[in-house]
N, C-alpha and C positions, 0 to 999 in steps of 0.2 A: 459870244457864248451867253451873255446875260439873258438874251431874249429867245434862246434856242428852243426851250421846252414850253413856251406859252401857247395857249390856244388861239385859233384865228378869231373867234367871236367871243365877246363877253356876254354869256347868257346863263340863266339858271336852268338846271336840269330838273327842278321840282316845280310843279304847277302851283303850289301853295305859296302865296306871298306873305310878307310881313303884315301883321294886322294894323289897321290905321291907328294912330295915337297922336293926340295934340302936341305932346312935349317932346316927341321923337324927331330926330333930324334925318331919319332914314329915308332914302329915296331908292326906288327900284332901279336896278342896273340897267343901263342903256347899251345897246350893241355898239361895239367899236368897229370902226372902219379899216383900222390899221391891220395889216397881215402879219402873222408871225406863226411859225411852225408849232405843231401841237406836241403835247407830252408824249414820250414813248409809251408803248403798251405796258401796263402795270404787271403783266404776267411774265415779263422777261426774267430770266435767271439772274442771280445776283453776280452779274459780270461787271466789268469796269464801266460799261455804258450805264446799266441801271444804278449803279452807285452814284455815277456822276448826275443822273437825272435826280435821285433823291437829294444830292447835295444842292442842286438848283432849286428843287422844291422848297427846301429849308430857307433858302435865300429869299424865295418868293413869299413865304409866309411872313416876312418882314417888309414886304413891298408897301410903298406908300399908297398905291391904288387898292382899295378893299376888294375890287372885283378880281384882281390878281390873287389876292389871299384866298378868296372863295374858291377860285378854280384850283388852286393848290391843294386845298382841303378835299376837293372832289377827287384829286388824284391820290392823296394820301389815304382815303377811306378804302381804297382797293389794295392796299398793302397788307402785310399780315400784322395781326394785333400788336405784337410786341414793339413793332416799328411805329404803327399808326396811332395807337391809343395815347402814348405820351405826347406826340404832336398835336393831336386834337384836344387833349386836356389843356395844353398851353394856349390853344387858340380861344378857349373859353373866356379868357381875360382880355381878348382883343377890344379895342376901343370902339369898333363898328359893330352894330347890333346884327347886321346881316351876316358878318363873318362868325359871330358867336352862334347864331341860329344855324348856320351850315355846319359848325362843329358839333353842335347837338344832334342834327340829323345824321351826320356821318357816324357819331358814337352809337346811335341807335342801331346801326346796322351790324354791330358787333355783339353777339351773344356772350358777353363776357361779364362775370360777376362784379368786376371792378367799375363797370360803366354806371350802374345804379347810383352809387354815392355821388358821382360826378353830376348826374342828372339832378339829384336832390339839392345839390348846391345852386344849380341853375334856376330852381324854383324861386330864389330871391333875386333874380336878375332885374335890373332896373327897367328893362324893356319888356312890354307884354308878349311880344312875338316870341322872345326867347323862353319866357315862362310857359307859354302855350306849347312850345316844342318840347320842353322838358316834361310837361304833363303828359303829353301824347306818348313819349318814350317811356315813361314809367308804367302807364297803362298798357303799353304794347308788351313790355316784359312780363306783365301779368302776376308777378310775384313780389310779395313783400310791400303791397300798396298799403301805406300808413294812413288810416283815416285822420289820425290826430295832425298829420301834415297838411292834409287836404282841407281841414277845417279852416286854416289861415286864408284860403281863397274865398271864403263866404264874404270877406270884407275887402277883397282885392280891389284897388282902385280902378281897374280896367273891367268894364262890362264884357269885353271880348274874352277875357280869362275866365270870368265867372260863367259865361255862356258855354265855353269849351268844357269847363269841368262838369257842368250839368249834363252836357251831351255825353261825355265820356262815361260818367257814372251810369248812364242808361245802357251803355254797350257791355258793361262788365258786371257781373252778378257778385257783388261783395256784401258780406253781412255788415249790418249797422248803417247802411246808407240812406235808409228811409227817413231819419230825422234831418239829415243833410238836405235831401231833395225837397222835403217839406218846407224847410226854411227858405231854400233857393226859390220855391215857387211863390215866394211873397217878396222877392227882390224888387228893388226900386226900378230896375230896368225891365221893360216889357220883354225884350228878347230873351233875357235870362229866365224870366218866369215861364214863358212858353217852352223853352228848351227842358226846364225842371219838370214841367207838367207832362211833357211827352215821355221823359224818363220815368216819371212816376207811373204813368199808364202802362209802360212796358214792363216795368219790374213789379209794381204793386197795384194791380188793376182796382181793387176794392178802394184802397186809400186814394188812388188817383182820381176815381170817379167822384168822390166826396170833394176833392179839390176843384174838379171840373165844374161841379154844381156852384161852387163859390166863384169860379172864373166867369161864369155866365153873367155876373154882375160887374165884370171888370170895367174900368173907364177905357181901357184901350180897346178900340172896335175890333182890331185884328185878333186878339186873344178871345174876346167876347164871341166873335162869330165862329172862331175855330173850336172853342169849347162847346158851343151849341151843336155844331155839325157832328163833332165827335161823339157827343152824347146820343144824338139822333141815330148815328150808325150803330152805337151799342144797343139801344132800344130795338132797332129793327132786327138785329141778329138774335137778340133775346126772344123776340116773338117767333122768329122762324124756328129756333130750337124748341 
């Protein structure tokens, strides 16, 4: 009975992988060759069978293999919120970062007001991939984005997190983000600077062009060339108008 509800293959259903990080022990899951029956359909009525399946899922959430725990969370996210959210919240404290990230991804799928505080706690996770997942979730909800909370990421140790923040700010029109993007356009990491410049041009064209002129003197050739080409396109459109 212990292996009755496990999936045949260990694989992720999301194309986004954990971001690389030197201090992380995370490794992408490999497909397993051993065969085992799959979870029953999550839309079954609350019969004895579905209750038994849920009991097995709760057991799998404590399995020693993190891939099993991830698969269990993918099943849990298809349950009703009163059942799923408490289990996902508990998984946010899992020792494996991929499991915690899956819990974040699953929580985001619930349009529940109780999810946002959980995502905010994940912004302090030790792994950058989990922090990025929580950031995406907060922006996806679109309500109650606290700029004071986002300010902490200006000095985040991971350039991947800072870059994601700069990109997300460009996708969402929030009041007061101009100083944040301006500061990020001077980040020590060239990829963060480029993402911030792109968002600046999207939200604040006038201020963005000023920073582009400065970026034409960048030490990084990629940013320097990109800034010059962007300005050339802007000049060409202006002449046509």
